[in-house]
N, C-alpha and C positions, 0 to 999 in steps of 0.2 A: 399319584397327585397332579400332573401334567396335563393325562388325558382328559377332565375335562374340561381343564382350560382350552387346551387344542380346540375344543369338541365350540365352544365358545366363540373364537375365535373362528376358525372354518366360517361358522353358519354369520359371524355380524360380514365376511369379507364374501360368503356369498352374496345376501342380505343387498350390498352395498353393487354387486354389482347389479343384479337384478334391478335397483334402483338409478343405477346408469350413472353411479361415482368417479368411475374411475373414466367415463369417457372424456377425452374432447381434452388433456390433461397438454401442460403445456411439454413438448417434446414426446409427444403419443407419433409411436408405429418407427421413429428414429432408432438409427442405433445409440448403446447406450457409449460416453465418454469417458472412457475412460484415464485418469492420468498413470502418464509416466510415472515412479517413483522408487524405481532400480538404484537410482544415482543416494536416494537414502537410506542411512541404514536400520535395518528391519524394525529395532525398540526405540527411531523415533521417530518412527513414518503416522501412530498416531498421534503423537505431539505435534507435528507437523502442519497436521492435516487440519486437527485442529484451531493451530495459529493463524494457519491459510483461509479457514471461514471464519477469523474474528476480524480477519483486514488485518492480522497484526505481520507488519515487516523487520527487519533487524534494524539494528539500528544504521548502517551504513547507508540502506536503502532509503529507511524514514528519514534522515539524513538530508540525501539528494533530492527524495521526491518534494522536500521545503524547498529548497532549495531552489527547483523548476519553478514551483505556484510563486514563489518570491518573487526570482524574477519577472514570470508575466505579469504577475500585479505591478509593479516596479515600470515594466511597460509603458503603464496605460496614464501611468502617475503625470500630473499638471503640475502637484504645490508641491513648491521646493520642502519645505518644508519635512511635510510626510515624505518625500524620496528620498530626506538626505538620511532621515531613519528608521526607512527601508534601505536604504542601502548599507549603515550598520548592522542593522540585524542581517544584512545578507551576508557581511562579511563576516560578523557572528557565526552563524551554521557554518559558512566554508571553511572560516578555522578549526571550530568543533569535530568537521571532518576531517580534514587535512588532521586533527591529532588523534584520531579512533583509527586512525588506516594503520597500518602497519607497511611501509612501502620507504625511501627518502625523501628524501626535501626535493630534488627534480621531476617525483613525481602528484608534486602536491597541487593541490586545485588553487593557482594564483586568484587572491581576493579581485572583487569583481567593480571595476567602477574606482577605484582609486585615486587617478590621474585628476577624472574628471571633477572629485566632490572637493579635490584640491585646488585643482581650479576656479570652481564656481566657489570655494569660501575665500581666496587669493581678491578676488573677483569682487566679491560683497563690501569690501574692505574698503 
């Protein structure tokens, strides 16, 4: 059953080689990069690879990434009202991250810019 199918595949591969389809491909002539996934249980490796290729991160890492990008966004802001809303969002993300982590309170990430917000709110009155 598969004999005819394999012949078709082989003939198409050979035709593509003759037409030069496989020449100048990215990474051509370089060794393959094979990831070391020994630390991942064998039954979870496929799922891990699929999630990684889809750029999915565990919740904690996703939150850390969001916190970092929000901090970067905040550093370039000049509008006080937008900055205040962004600081609130940043503090919420940090609070959320601290809530999902399984550590004691001494290892929590402190909320950022709290004193600055309080100082600015007091100065605006």
